[in-house]
C-alpha positions as CSV (number, residue, x, y, z in Angstrom):
1,R,-2.2,-19.5,-10.0
2,V,-1.9,-16.1,-8.4
3,R,-5.1,-15.3,-6.5
4,I,-5.7,-11.9,-5.0
5,Q,-7.5,-12.0,-1.7
6,Q,-7.1,-8.4,-0.5
7,T,-8.2,-7.9,3.1
8,R,-6.5,-4.6,3.9
9,D,-8.5,-1.5,3.3
10,V,-6.5,0.2,0.5
11,T,-8.0,3.6,1.3
12,A,-5.9,3.6,4.4
13,S,-2.8,3.9,2.2
14,Q,-4.2,6.3,-0.3
15,G,-2.5,9.3,1.2
16,A,0.9,7.7,1.0
17,V,1.1,7.8,-2.8
18,S,0.5,10.3,-5.5
19,G,-1.7,9.4,-8.4
20,A,-0.3,11.8,-11.0
21,W,3.2,10.3,-11.2
22,L,1.9,6.9,-12.2
23,G,-0.1,7.9,-15.2
24,T,2.5,7.0,-17.7
25,L,2.6,3.4,-16.5
26,A,-0.9,2.6,-17.6
27,G,-1.7,1.1,-21.0
28,L,-0.9,-2.5,-20.1
29,F,-3.6,-4.0,-22.2
30,V,-2.2,-2.5,-25.4
31,A,1.1,-4.2,-24.7
32,Q,3.2,-1.1,-24.4
33,P,6.7,-2.0,-23.2
34,I,7.5,-0.4,-19.8
35,L,11.2,0.1,-19.4
36,G,13.0,-0.4,-16.1
37,A,14.6,3.0,-16.3
38,A,11.2,4.7,-16.6
39,L,9.9,2.7,-13.6
40,G,13.0,3.7,-11.6
41,A,12.6,7.3,-12.5
42,A,8.9,7.2,-11.4
43,A,9.9,5.6,-8.1
44,G,12.6,8.2,-7.5
45,G,10.1,10.9,-8.0
46,L,7.7,9.3,-5.6
47,F,10.4,9.1,-2.9
48,G,11.1,12.8,-3.3
49,K,7.5,13.6,-2.8
50,L,7.3,11.4,0.3
51,R,10.3,13.1,1.8
52,D,8.7,16.5,1.2
53,H,5.7,15.2,3.3
54,G,7.9,14.2,6.2
55,I,8.0,10.4,5.8
56,D,10.8,9.2,8.1
57,D,13.8,7.0,7.1
58,G,12.3,3.8,8.6
59,E,9.1,4.2,6.8
60,M,11.0,5.1,3.6
61,K,13.1,1.9,3.9
62,Q,10.1,-0.3,4.2
63,L,8.3,1.4,1.3
64,G,11.5,1.1,-0.7
65,E,11.5,-2.7,-0.2
66,E,7.8,-2.9,-1.2
67,L,8.4,-0.7,-4.3
68,Q,11.4,-2.7,-5.4
69,D,9.4,-6.0,-5.3
70,G,6.4,-4.4,-7.0
71,E,8.5,-2.6,-9.6
72,A,10.6,-5.7,-10.3
73,A,7.6,-8.0,-10.6
74,L,5.9,-5.5,-13.0
75,F,9.0,-5.3,-15.2
76,L,9.6,-9.0,-15.2
77,L,6.1,-9.9,-16.2
78,I,5.9,-7.3,-19.0
79,E,9.4,-8.3,-20.2
80,S,8.3,-12.0,-20.3
81,R,6.1,-11.1,-23.3
82,R,8.8,-9.2,-25.3
83,A,9.2,-11.9,-28.0
84,A,5.5,-12.0,-28.6
85,R,4.8,-8.3,-28.7
86,T,5.7,-7.7,-32.3
87,A,5.0,-9.5,-35.6
88,P,7.7,-10.4,-38.1
89,D,6.9,-7.2,-40.0
90,G,7.5,-5.1,-36.8
91,S,3.9,-4.3,-36.2
92,M,2.4,-4.5,-32.7
93,V,0.6,-7.7,-31.5
94,L,-2.0,-7.0,-28.8
95,L,-2.0,-9.1,-25.7
96,A,-5.0,-11.2,-26.7
97,E,-3.5,-12.1,-30.0
98,Q,0.0,-13.0,-28.8
99,D,1.6,-16.4,-29.3
100,R,1.8,-17.4,-25.6
101,A,4.3,-20.1,-26.4
102,L,6.8,-17.3,-26.9
103,W,6.3,-15.9,-23.4
104,D,9.4,-16.5,-21.2
105,R,8.1,-18.8,-18.5
106,D,11.2,-18.3,-16.3
107,L,10.5,-14.6,-16.1
108,I,6.9,-15.3,-15.4
109,V,7.7,-17.7,-12.5
110,E,10.1,-15.1,-11.0
111,G,7.6,-12.2,-11.4
112,Q,4.8,-14.2,-9.9
113,G,6.9,-15.1,-7.0
114,L,7.6,-11.4,-6.3
115,V,3.8,-10.7,-6.6
116,R,3.1,-13.4,-4.0
117,R,5.7,-11.8,-1.7
118,C,3.9,-8.5,-2.1
119,L,0.6,-10.1,-1.3
120,R,1.9,-11.7,1.9
121,R,2.7,-8.1,3.2
122,N,-1.0,-7.3,2.7
123,D,0.0,-3.7,2.1
124,P,-1.0,-2.9,-1.5
125,G,0.3,-0.1,-3.7
126,P,0.1,0.9,-7.3
127,Y,3.2,-1.0,-8.5
128,Q,2.0,-4.2,-6.7
129,I,-1.5,-4.0,-8.1
130,Q,-0.2,-3.5,-11.6
131,A,2.1,-6.4,-11.2
132,A,-0.8,-8.5,-9.9
133,I,-2.8,-7.6,-13.0
134,N,0.0,-8.8,-15.2
135,A,0.4,-12.0,-13.0
136,V,-3.3,-12.8,-13.7
137,H,-2.7,-12.4,-17.4
138,S,0.4,-14.6,-17.3
139,D,-1.7,-17.4,-15.6
140,A,-3.8,-17.7,-18.7
141,I,-2.5,-20.4,-21.2
142,R,-5.0,-19.0,-23.7
143,A,-6.5,-15.5,-24.0
144,E,-10.0,-16.9,-23.4
145,D,-8.8,-18.4,-20.1
146,T,-8.0,-14.9,-18.6
147,D,-9.7,-14.3,-15.3
148,W,-11.2,-10.9,-16.2
149,T,-13.3,-10.7,-13.1
150,Q,-10.2,-10.8,-11.0
151,I,-8.5,-8.2,-13.3
152,L,-11.5,-5.9,-13.0
153,R,-11.4,-6.1,-9.2
154,L,-7.7,-5.2,-9.3
155,Y,-8.4,-2.2,-11.5
156,D,-11.0,-1.1,-8.9
157,Q,-8.2,-1.2,-6.3
158,L,-5.8,0.6,-8.6
159,L,-8.4,3.4,-9.2
160,I,-8.4,4.1,-5.5
161,F,-4.7,4.8,-5.6
162,V,-4.5,6.3,-9.1
163,P,-7.9,7.9,-9.9
164,T,-6.9,9.0,-13.4
165,P,-8.7,8.7,-16.8
166,I,-5.9,6.5,-18.1
167,V,-6.4,3.9,-15.4
168,A,-10.2,4.2,-16.0
169,L,-9.6,3.5,-19.7
170,N,-7.6,0.3,-18.9
171,R,-10.3,-0.7,-16.4
172,A,-12.9,-0.3,-19.2
173,V,-11.1,-3.0,-21.2
174,A,-11.6,-5.4,-18.4
175,L,-15.2,-4.2,-17.9
176,A,-15.9,-5.1,-21.5
177,E,-14.9,-8.7,-20.9
178,V,-17.0,-9.0,-17.7
179,E,-20.1,-6.9,-18.5
180,G,-20.0,-6.4,-22.2
181,V,-18.8,-3.7,-24.7
182,D,-21.8,-1.5,-24.2
183,A,-21.0,-1.1,-20.5
184,A,-17.4,-0.3,-21.4
185,L,-18.3,2.2,-24.0
186,A,-20.5,4.0,-21.6
187,V,-17.5,4.5,-19.3
188,V,-15.0,5.3,-22.1
189,D,-17.3,7.9,-23.7
190,E,-17.2,9.9,-20.4
191,L,-13.4,10.1,-20.3
192,D,-11.6,13.3,-21.2
193,L,-8.8,11.8,-23.2
194,G,-9.5,13.1,-26.7
195,G,-5.8,14.0,-27.2
196,F,-4.6,10.4,-26.4
197,H,-4.3,8.1,-29.3
198,L,-4.8,4.9,-27.2
199,F,-8.2,6.3,-26.0
200,H,-9.4,6.4,-29.6
201,A,-7.8,3.0,-30.4
202,T,-9.5,1.4,-27.4
203,R,-12.8,3.1,-28.2
204,A,-12.5,1.9,-31.9
205,D,-12.0,-1.7,-30.8
206,L,-15.0,-1.5,-28.5
207,L,-17.1,0.0,-31.3
208,R,-15.9,-2.7,-33.8
209,R,-16.9,-5.4,-31.3
210,A,-20.3,-3.7,-30.9
211,G,-20.8,-3.9,-34.7
212,R,-20.7,-0.1,-35.1
213,R,-18.2,-0.2,-38.0
214,G,-18.6,3.3,-39.3
215,E,-18.0,4.8,-35.8
216,A,-15.1,2.4,-35.3
217,A,-13.5,3.5,-38.5
218,A,-13.7,7.1,-37.5
219,A,-12.1,6.3,-34.1
220,Y,-9.3,4.3,-35.8
221,Q,-8.6,7.4,-38.0
222,A,-8.5,9.6,-34.9
223,A,-6.1,7.2,-33.3
224,L,-3.9,7.2,-36.4
225,A,-3.9,11.0,-36.5
226,L,-2.3,11.1,-33.0
227,A,-0.1,7.9,-33.0
228,G,3.6,8.4,-33.6
229,N,4.9,4.9,-33.1
230,A,5.4,2.9,-36.3
231,A,4.4,-0.4,-34.8
232,E,1.2,1.1,-33.4
233,R,0.4,2.8,-36.7
234,S,0.8,-0.4,-38.6
235,L,-1.7,-2.2,-36.2
236,L,-4.2,0.7,-36.4
237,E,-3.9,0.8,-40.2
238,R,-4.7,-3.0,-40.4
239,R,-7.7,-2.5,-38.1
240,L,-9.0,0.4,-40.1
241,A,-8.7,-1.6,-43.3
242,M,-10.9,-4.3,-41.7
243,M,-13.7,-1.8,-41.4
244,G,-14.1,-1.7,-45.2
245,P,-14.8,1.3,-47.5
């Protein structure tokens, strides 16, 4: 198992990275595929910002090695779930509902190995933390075995580096598993993400679990009005139908 025992004060590294560039990498709990090209482009943008702030070549090389491991681990662990992410009809399958026998164990082993290498450096960053979140997920043979307390702690770390509403939204999913849906809804309802379909989808699922079916249906409808991806729309339509007339 991948266990995260972070001893380094992550606030010491906060100034070395920019939160804004990472926003598009969030959404891991809704099983969005993250492509290597997108990750590479984000890393390239980060390097440009660091050069602008006078980071020297030696520091850049060290950071590059760390980013490569973190980026590669994140990609491998997400890619390991590709076969389980869509149903035969092409609709999206959420992480908790995936057939984990379809996960690629070779990619998981490789990705977890890179996460361990990142942890041995004891120098956390956003890619490494996101990879660690995925490594914890990949440890769970069944969804109910997921170590949500560990994942919540990792999101607490990620929020230090990337204090954005999207990361807070993902953290709220973990919070729901640790402290309950009411605690998560209290956080979600304070987020300014009304134009983001996954905000409404996440809120809808929390409301459904809380037994607030009417409000959940309205939130699913709001998500559908904003969603453009056919696989996501199919999933949202099924969830909305479950709410009844």
